[in-house]
Backbone as CSV, one residue per row, in Angstrom:
resi,resn,N_x,N_y,N_z,CA_x,CA_y,CA_z,C_x,C_y,C_z
1,MET,0.823,-1.209,0.000,0.000,0.000,0.000,0.864,1.269,0.000
2,ILE,1.916,1.253,0.831,2.814,2.415,0.893,3.486,2.645,-0.460
3,ARG,3.890,1.528,-1.112,4.537,1.651,-2.417,3.587,2.266,-3.438
4,LEU,2.305,1.862,-3.386,1.311,2.397,-4.318,1.085,3.882,-4.073
5,LEU,1.035,4.275,-2.785,0.844,5.684,-2.458,2.037,6.515,-2.913
6,LEU,3.239,5.982,-2.745,4.438,6.688,-3.196,4.447,6.830,-4.717
7,LYS,4.044,5.771,-5.401,4.007,5.801,-6.871,2.995,6.833,-7.359
8,ARG,1.817,6.854,-6.729,0.791,7.817,-7.141,1.227,9.237,-6.807
9,GLY,1.855,9.424,-5.654,2.345,10.747,-5.288,3.404,11.245,-6.252
10,THR,4.289,10.335,-6.661,5.322,10.690,-7.638,4.689,11.056,-8.975
11,ASP,3.687,10.294,-9.375,2.979,10.579,-10.634,2.388,11.987,-10.617
12,ILE,1.706,12.330,-9.523,1.045,13.636,-9.427,2.079,14.771,-9.428
13,ALA,3.115,14.612,-8.623,4.129,15.665,-8.521,4.860,15.871,-9.843
14,PHE,5.311,14.781,-10.440,6.102,14.870,-11.665,5.265,15.404,-12.821
15,SER,4.046,14.882,-12.997,3.206,15.326,-14.121,2.802,16.792,-13.957
16,SER,2.565,17.232,-12.724,2.219,18.643,-12.486,3.368,19.558,-12.894
17,VAL,4.580,19.198,-12.479,5.761,19.997,-12.809,5.983,20.035,-14.317
18,ILE,5.878,18.870,-14.958,6.096,18.797,-16.404,5.084,19.657,-17.157
19,LEU,3.802,19.567,-16.778,2.772,20.338,-17.478,2.971,21.841,-17.311
20,VAL,3.435,22.265,-16.137,3.692,23.691,-15.910,4.922,24.148,-16.684
21,LEU,6.025,23.397,-16.545,7.275,23.794,-17.185,7.189,23.766,-18.707
22,LEU,6.456,22.788,-19.223,6.382,22.637,-20.674,5.172,23.328,-21.302
23,SER,4.439,24.114,-20.524,3.260,24.776,-21.081,3.580,25.643,-22.299
24,PRO,4.718,26.386,-22.327,5.039,27.125,-23.560,5.321,26.191,-24.735
25,VAL,5.957,25.060,-24.464,6.232,24.077,-25.516,4.927,23.484,-26.034
26,LEU,4.021,23.159,-25.127,2.728,22.594,-25.522,1.958,23.578,-26.408
27,ALA,1.994,24.853,-26.025,1.299,25.875,-26.817,1.931,26.005,-28.200
28,THR,3.251,25.937,-28.282,3.956,26.033,-29.565,3.624,24.840,-30.465
29,ILE,3.609,23.643,-29.872,3.279,22.448,-30.655,1.839,22.520,-31.151
30,ALA,0.934,22.956,-30.276,-0.474,23.077,-30.679,-0.620,24.022,-31.869
31,LEU,0.103,25.144,-31.835,0.063,26.102,-32.940,0.638,25.482,-34.213
32,ALA,1.742,24.740,-34.080,2.368,24.102,-35.240,1.429,23.081,-35.886
33,VAL,0.740,22.295,-35.057,-0.204,21.308,-35.588,-1.330,22.014,-36.329
34,TRP,-1.839,23.092,-35.733,-2.948,23.828,-36.346,-2.529,24.476,-37.667
35,LEU,-1.347,25.079,-37.709,-0.866,25.718,-38.935,-0.592,24.689,-40.036
36,ASP,-0.137,23.501,-39.635,0.222,22.472,-40.606,-0.991,21.766,-41.199
37,SER,-1.982,21.440,-40.341,-3.094,20.622,-40.841,-4.443,20.983,-40.248
38,GLY,-4.543,22.174,-39.658,-5.831,22.625,-39.148,-6.209,21.992,-37.819
39,SER,-7.473,22.034,-37.519,-7.972,21.467,-36.272,-8.653,20.115,-36.545
40,PRO,-8.822,19.307,-35.499,-8.478,19.554,-34.102,-6.987,19.375,-33.851
41,VAL,-6.507,20.007,-32.796,-5.101,19.887,-32.419,-4.866,18.585,-31.660
42,TRP,-5.888,18.175,-30.893,-5.745,17.004,-30.028,-6.253,15.742,-30.699
43,PHE,-5.679,14.632,-30.293,-6.156,13.305,-30.689,-6.605,12.593,-29.417
44,ARG,-7.868,12.195,-29.396,-8.414,11.472,-28.245,-8.891,10.101,-28.717
45,GLN,-8.521,9.076,-27.987,-8.896,7.719,-28.373,-9.209,6.899,-27.122
46,GLU,-10.224,6.076,-27.221,-10.612,5.245,-26.085,-9.594,4.132,-25.862
47,ARG,-9.128,4.013,-24.628,-8.198,2.956,-24.233,-8.735,2.269,-22.982
48,VAL,-8.138,1.135,-22.676,-8.563,0.363,-21.511,-7.525,0.538,-20.401
49,GLY,-8.000,0.953,-19.231,-7.098,1.243,-18.127,-7.209,0.259,-16.976
50,LEU,-6.820,0.711,-15.817,-6.791,-0.097,-14.605,-8.123,-0.799,-14.378
51,ARG,-8.046,-2.116,-14.194,-9.225,-2.959,-13.954,-10.288,-2.773,-15.038
52,PHE,-9.828,-2.604,-16.278,-10.680,-2.533,-17.466,-11.537,-1.268,-17.536
53,ARG,-11.164,-0.246,-16.777,-11.909,1.008,-16.865,-11.505,1.751,-18.131
54,LEU,-12.503,2.168,-18.904,-12.240,2.879,-20.154,-11.919,4.352,-19.875
55,PHE,-11.003,4.905,-20.648,-10.696,6.322,-20.576,-10.240,6.787,-21.948
56,HIS,-10.127,8.087,-22.128,-9.674,8.653,-23.399,-8.242,9.163,-23.245
57,ILE,-7.336,8.551,-24.002,-5.944,8.988,-23.989,-5.829,10.272,-24.810
58,LEU,-4.935,11.141,-24.391,-4.782,12.445,-25.042,-3.396,12.559,-25.656
59,LYS,-3.362,12.927,-26.940,-2.103,13.155,-27.642,-2.271,14.364,-28.558
60,PHE,-1.150,14.870,-29.071,-1.248,15.815,-30.171,-1.572,15.015,-31.432
61,ARG,-2.430,15.570,-32.253,-2.802,14.875,-33.485,-1.615,14.853,-34.450
62,THR,-1.272,13.666,-34.947,-0.156,13.524,-35.884,-0.602,13.036,-37.252
63,MET,-1.884,12.701,-37.365,-2.424,12.254,-38.650,-3.444,13.257,-39.162
64,ARG,-3.746,13.148,-40.437,-4.742,14.030,-41.019,-6.094,13.789,-40.365
65,ALA,-6.814,14.866,-40.112,-8.096,14.763,-39.426,-9.056,13.873,-40.203
66,SER,-9.771,13.029,-39.475,-10.770,12.123,-40.063,-10.184,11.245,-41.157
67,SER,-8.931,10.831,-40.983,-8.288,10.021,-42.020,-8.713,8.561,-41.971
68,GLY,-9.224,8.093,-40.825,-9.646,6.701,-40.722,-8.475,5.750,-40.873
69,GLY,-8.768,4.504,-41.237,-7.706,3.537,-41.468,-7.499,2.603,-40.299
70,PRO,-6.491,1.720,-40.392,-6.241,0.712,-39.362,-5.778,1.332,-38.043
71,PRO,-5.954,0.597,-36.912,-5.577,1.131,-35.600,-4.084,1.122,-35.331
72,VAL,-3.295,0.489,-36.187,-1.839,0.510,-36.016,-1.227,1.354,-37.128
73,THR,-0.053,1.908,-36.851,0.614,2.791,-37.805,1.924,2.171,-38.253
74,VAL,2.182,2.243,-39.542,3.434,1.709,-40.077,4.286,2.864,-40.579
75,GLY,5.588,2.611,-40.709,6.496,3.622,-41.220,6.089,4.066,-42.614
76,GLY,6.124,5.377,-42.846,5.746,5.897,-44.148,4.248,6.001,-44.356
77,ASP,3.475,5.858,-43.293,2.012,5.941,-43.380,1.617,7.293,-43.969
78,ALA,0.839,7.263,-45.045,0.457,8.490,-45.750,-0.453,9.384,-44.920
79,ARG,-1.025,8.845,-43.853,-1.930,9.640,-43.020,-1.181,10.612,-42.113
80,ILE,0.115,10.381,-41.900,0.890,11.195,-40.964,1.245,12.540,-41.603
81,THR,1.035,13.626,-40.873,1.325,14.970,-41.376,2.814,15.283,-41.263
82,ARG,3.222,16.399,-41.836,4.640,16.804,-41.766,5.065,17.048,-40.325
83,VAL,4.266,17.831,-39.598,4.572,18.078,-38.188,4.440,16.783,-37.393
84,GLY,3.476,15.965,-37.772,3.267,14.699,-37.083,4.469,13.774,-37.150
85,GLN,5.171,13.774,-38.265,6.372,12.946,-38.393,7.406,13.329,-37.349
86,TYR,7.606,14.625,-37.175,8.582,15.097,-36.188,8.116,14.776,-34.766
87,LEU,6.843,14.991,-34.496,6.315,14.724,-33.157,6.446,13.250,-32.788
88,ARG,6.208,12.369,-33.757,6.338,10.938,-33.483,7.794,10.541,-33.264
89,LEU,8.681,11.124,-34.048,10.100,10.800,-33.916,10.634,11.190,-32.542
90,THR,10.207,12.343,-32.054,10.699,12.862,-30.776,9.816,12.464,-29.595
91,LYS,8.671,11.840,-29.881,7.698,11.442,-28.858,7.015,12.642,-28.197
92,LEU,7.120,13.816,-28.804,6.465,14.990,-28.241,4.947,14.905,-28.339
93,ASP,4.447,14.065,-29.242,2.999,13.893,-29.337,2.425,13.249,-28.080
94,GLU,3.289,12.595,-27.287,2.849,11.885,-26.087,2.774,12.792,-24.849
95,VAL,3.345,13.987,-24.918,3.428,14.847,-23.728,2.061,15.142,-23.104
96,PRO,0.982,15.357,-23.884,-0.313,15.606,-23.244,-0.794,14.474,-22.334
97,GLN,-0.181,13.297,-22.444,-0.593,12.193,-21.573,-0.231,12.444,-20.110
98,PHE,0.608,13.440,-19.845,0.848,13.801,-18.443,-0.440,14.290,-17.798
99,TRP,-1.367,14.790,-18.615,-2.690,15.163,-18.093,-3.455,13.898,-17.685
100,ASN,-3.335,12.825,-18.492,-3.947,11.549,-18.116,-3.356,11.023,-16.809
101,VAL,-2.045,11.236,-16.620,-1.395,10.814,-15.383,-1.950,11.608,-14.207
102,LEU,-2.070,12.916,-14.364,-2.578,13.778,-13.300,-4.004,13.393,-12.928
103,ARG,-4.805,13.018,-13.919,-6.195,12.616,-13.676,-6.305,11.257,-12.996
104,GLY,-5.261,10.443,-13.094,-5.313,9.109,-12.506,-5.646,8.020,-13.504
105,ASP,-5.777,8.383,-14.789,-6.024,7.375,-15.824,-4.789,6.516,-16.043
106,MET,-3.620,7.144,-15.926,-2.360,6.503,-16.247,-1.324,6.799,-15.181
107,SER,-0.177,6.146,-15.311,0.975,6.378,-14.452,2.142,6.789,-15.343
108,LEU,3.215,7.274,-14.741,4.398,7.582,-15.540,4.938,6.316,-16.197
109,VAL,4.984,5.226,-15.418,5.500,3.957,-15.916,4.454,2.876,-15.701
110,GLY,4.228,2.092,-16.731,3.270,0.991,-16.663,3.012,0.490,-18.064
111,PRO,2.403,-0.661,-18.212,2.111,-1.197,-19.552,1.324,-0.191,-20.388
112,ARG,1.727,-0.002,-21.636,1.044,0.955,-22.493,-0.423,0.561,-22.669
113,PRO,-1.345,1.542,-22.565,-2.766,1.224,-22.696,-3.127,0.863,-24.135
114,GLU,-3.983,-0.115,-24.274,-4.351,-0.619,-25.601,-5.813,-0.300,-25.898
115,VAL,-6.180,-0.369,-27.176,-7.569,-0.144,-27.582,-8.410,-1.364,-27.202
116,PRO,-9.725,-1.183,-26.981,-10.573,-2.280,-26.509,-10.524,-3.538,-27.375
117,GLU,-10.442,-3.400,-28.693,-10.496,-4.584,-29.552,-9.314,-5.517,-29.330
118,TYR,-8.133,-4.960,-29.050,-6.969,-5.807,-28.803,-6.970,-6.357,-27.373
119,VAL,-7.531,-5.592,-26.441,-7.656,-6.098,-25.072,-8.589,-7.299,-25.051
120,GLU,-9.674,-7.227,-25.796,-10.616,-8.340,-25.863,-9.967,-9.568,-26.488
121,LEU,-9.077,-9.347,-27.425,-8.394,-10.452,-28.107,-7.513,-11.239,-27.137
122,PHE,-6.953,-10.552,-26.139,-6.087,-11.188,-25.142,-6.635,-10.937,-23.740
123,ASN,-7.924,-11.165,-23.578,-8.624,-10.802,-22.353,-7.991,-11.400,-21.099
124,GLU,-7.650,-12.680,-21.137,-7.103,-13.339,-19.948,-5.747,-12.752,-19.546
125,ARG,-4.919,-12.453,-20.527,-3.618,-11.873,-20.211,-3.777,-10.459,-19.650
126,TYR,-4.745,-9.701,-20.188,-4.957,-8.349,-19.692,-5.563,-8.335,-18.295
127,ARG,-6.190,-9.422,-17.884,-6.680,-9.500,-16.500,-5.509,-9.416,-15.523
128,ARG,-4.367,-9.912,-15.919,-3.168,-9.804,-15.084,-2.503,-8.443,-15.265
129,VAL,-2.394,-8.002,-16.512,-1.688,-6.750,-16.812,-2.407,-5.536,-16.227
130,LEU,-3.728,-5.517,-16.294,-4.483,-4.343,-15.867,-4.767,-4.316,-14.370
131,THR,-3.944,-5.029,-13.606,-3.971,-4.869,-12.152,-3.109,-3.672,-11.738
132,VAL,-2.411,-3.077,-12.709,-1.670,-1.833,-12.480,-2.133,-0.798,-13.500
133,ARG,-1.913,0.470,-13.193,-2.279,1.523,-14.140,-1.394,1.444,-15.381
134,PRO,-1.961,1.669,-16.553,-1.123,1.783,-17.751,-0.251,3.014,-17.647
135,GLY,0.819,3.055,-18.437,1.773,4.145,-18.291,2.128,4.843,-19.592
136,ILE,2.828,5.964,-19.439,3.344,6.693,-20.596,4.469,5.893,-21.253
137,THR,5.257,5.228,-20.435,6.337,4.409,-20.973,6.432,3.102,-20.199
138,ASP,7.051,2.119,-20.823,7.243,0.813,-20.195,8.377,0.095,-20.908
139,LEU,8.606,-1.149,-20.533,9.671,-1.922,-21.163,9.442,-2.077,-22.667
140,ALA,8.185,-2.264,-23.069,7.884,-2.430,-24.489,8.170,-1.157,-25.283
141,SER,7.976,0.006,-24.656,8.274,1.277,-25.333,9.750,1.380,-25.676
142,ILE,10.580,0.745,-24.852,12.021,0.755,-25.088,12.406,-0.310,-26.113
143,HIS,11.936,-1.527,-25.900,12.317,-2.644,-26.770,11.746,-2.503,-28.183
144,PHE,10.572,-1.889,-28.294,9.931,-1.741,-29.605,9.823,-0.266,-29.981
145,ARG,10.893,0.469,-29.731,10.958,1.889,-30.087,10.719,2.094,-31.576
146,ASN,11.120,1.110,-32.406,10.968,1.202,-33.864,9.785,0.365,-34.355
147,GLU,8.703,0.368,-33.587,7.530,-0.448,-33.921,7.003,-0.175,-35.327
148,GLU,6.904,1.088,-35.707,6.361,1.423,-37.025,7.232,0.858,-38.137
149,GLU,8.546,0.885,-37.926,9.476,0.321,-38.915,9.302,-1.196,-39.010
150,ILE,9.141,-1.859,-37.876,8.930,-3.311,-37.863,7.674,-3.671,-38.656
151,LEU,6.587,-2.948,-38.395,5.319,-3.242,-39.070,5.375,-2.931,-40.559
152,SER,6.174,-1.926,-40.945,6.269,-1.558,-42.359,6.928,-2.655,-43.186
153,ARG,7.691,-3.541,-42.531,8.351,-4.637,-43.237,7.447,-5.853,-43.415
154,SER,6.256,-5.797,-42.845,5.335,-6.928,-42.928,4.330,-6.742,-44.059
155,ALA,3.993,-7.839,-44.716,2.986,-7.788,-45.782,1.598,-7.559,-45.196
156,ASP,1.405,-7.935,-43.931,0.109,-7.768,-43.259,0.372,-7.195,-41.866
157,PRO,0.494,-5.859,-41.754,0.849,-5.225,-40.473,-0.126,-5.542,-39.339
158,LEU,-1.433,-5.590,-39.636,-2.414,-5.868,-38.588,-2.215,-7.263,-38.004
159,ARG,-1.972,-8.223,-38.880,-1.741,-9.594,-38.414,-0.420,-9.697,-37.658
160,GLU,0.600,-9.017,-38.163,1.899,-9.006,-37.493,1.775,-8.438,-36.085
161,TYR,0.988,-7.377,-35.940,0.817,-6.758,-34.631,0.071,-7.687,-33.679
162,ALA,-1.038,-8.259,-34.166,-1.884,-9.084,-33.309,-1.241,-10.416,-32.943
163,GLU,-0.480,-11.010,-33.879,0.049,-12.355,-33.649,1.465,-12.377,-33.093
164,HIS,2.223,-11.316,-33.277,3.611,-11.341,-32.835,3.985,-10.173,-31.912
165,LEU,3.732,-8.947,-32.383,4.201,-7.783,-31.632,3.462,-7.615,-30.307
166,LEU,2.132,-7.659,-30.335,1.369,-7.475,-29.110,1.634,-8.584,-28.083
167,PRO,1.685,-9.870,-28.479,2.049,-10.900,-27.491,3.424,-10.663,-26.861
168,ALA,4.387,-10.173,-27.651,5.709,-9.872,-27.101,5.629,-8.715,-26.108
169,LYS,4.801,-7.717,-26.414,4.596,-6.607,-25.487,3.958,-7.089,-24.189
170,LEU,3.018,-8.010,-24.316,2.343,-8.541,-23.130,3.297,-9.356,-22.259
171,ASP,4.253,-10.040,-22.886,5.282,-10.745,-22.111,6.015,-9.760,-21.202
172,LEU,6.395,-8.612,-21.763,7.118,-7.595,-21.001,6.212,-6.945,-19.956
173,ALA,4.936,-6.765,-20.307,3.983,-6.165,-19.364,3.776,-7.075,-18.151
174,GLU,3.646,-8.371,-18.394,3.457,-9.307,-17.292,4.710,-9.372,-16.416
175,GLN,5.872,-9.264,-17.051,7.126,-9.215,-16.306,7.151,-7.988,-15.404
176,TYR,6.683,-6.842,-15.926,6.649,-5.612,-15.146,5.712,-5.746,-13.947
177,VAL,4.528,-6.300,-14.169,3.540,-6.441,-13.098,4.110,-7.255,-11.940
178,LEU,4.864,-8.280,-12.265,5.426,-9.162,-11.238,6.575,-8.516,-10.462
179,ARG,7.351,-7.639,-11.127,8.604,-7.178,-10.539,8.713,-5.671,-10.323
180,HIS,7.660,-4.911,-10.601,7.822,-3.452,-10.611,8.156,-2.892,-9.228
181,SER,8.947,-1.819,-9.252,9.367,-1.117,-8.042,9.643,0.334,-8.415
182,LEU,9.762,1.186,-7.423,10.054,2.595,-7.695,11.411,2.758,-8.363
183,MET,12.391,1.989,-7.922,13.711,2.057,-8.546,13.665,1.532,-9.975
184,GLY,12.908,0.469,-10.177,12.746,-0.071,-11.525,12.065,0.932,-12.443
185,ASP,11.056,1.655,-11.920,10.383,2.689,-12.706,11.359,3.786,-13.115
186,LEU,12.204,4.176,-12.179,13.192,5.216,-12.480,14.128,4.773,-13.596
187,MET,14.550,3.510,-13.560,15.437,2.995,-14.591,14.747,2.985,-15.952
188,ILE,13.463,2.642,-15.972,12.712,2.643,-17.232,12.594,4.063,-17.779
189,ILE,12.351,5.037,-16.909,12.266,6.435,-17.342,13.593,6.895,-17.944
190,LEU,14.697,6.556,-17.287,16.015,6.948,-17.784,16.339,6.272,-19.109
191,ARG,15.997,4.996,-19.232,16.255,4.283,-20.484,15.376,4.827,-21.602
192,THR,14.144,5.213,-21.284,13.248,5.808,-22.287,13.824,7.129,-22.782
193,ALA,14.312,7.950,-21.847,14.915,9.237,-22.220,16.121,9.015,-23.118
194,ALA,16.911,7.988,-22.813,18.117,7.716,-23.596,17.776,7.324,-25.021
195,VAL,16.819,6.399,-25.205,16.505,5.956,-26.576,15.776,7.056,-27.354
196,THR,15.031,7.911,-26.643,14.350,9.013,-27.329,15.353,10.039,-27.815
197,LEU,16.337,10.357,-26.993,17.366,11.323,-27.387,18.216,10.801,-28.540
198,ARG,18.432,9.480,-28.554,19.198,8.894,-29.651,18.361,8.796,-30.936
199,GLY,17.037,8.866,-30.785,16.166,8.795,-31.940,15.942,7.414,-32.463
200,ARG,16.252,6.386,-31.657,16.028,5.007,-32.068,15.898,4.131,-30.824
């Protein structure tokens, strides 16, 4: 219980500081998205959170508005805007998720939240994974930093994601659930920062 309270307290403190400090950056990115491809600036999508509670994840929009298409993105996807390419490369499109952390939908570190259709596909495994809050980053975010590139090499990206990539992510998520700690979370944050700065 104490560990959970410390984790939640860290989430609130860190996300509050980040949202305040980066508010000029957030405003600049919002303007860039609007100038590049109009409105809306935000991308909201339903995801499955702690104990299967649904919530809307918040990101900067990186694809053309109302573009539709498959739920996974591959490298070179024509739906991605010019500004969106840069935001995805630097992961700046994910910064608004600190608001999800502040609200309690997510944590700084935890298994990445998935859309309902994929959670239903692996319902039993998600019963174990969703005993913790989903996070902005996790082990899978590090190991599969080049996910879009991996999927672009497949003749059937949706099948590749459902049959290979997502099960591998769930392996790492279940490992996290069993072994997570505050020190482990810190290491994941540092490793995420390192691979993001390297751009791969």
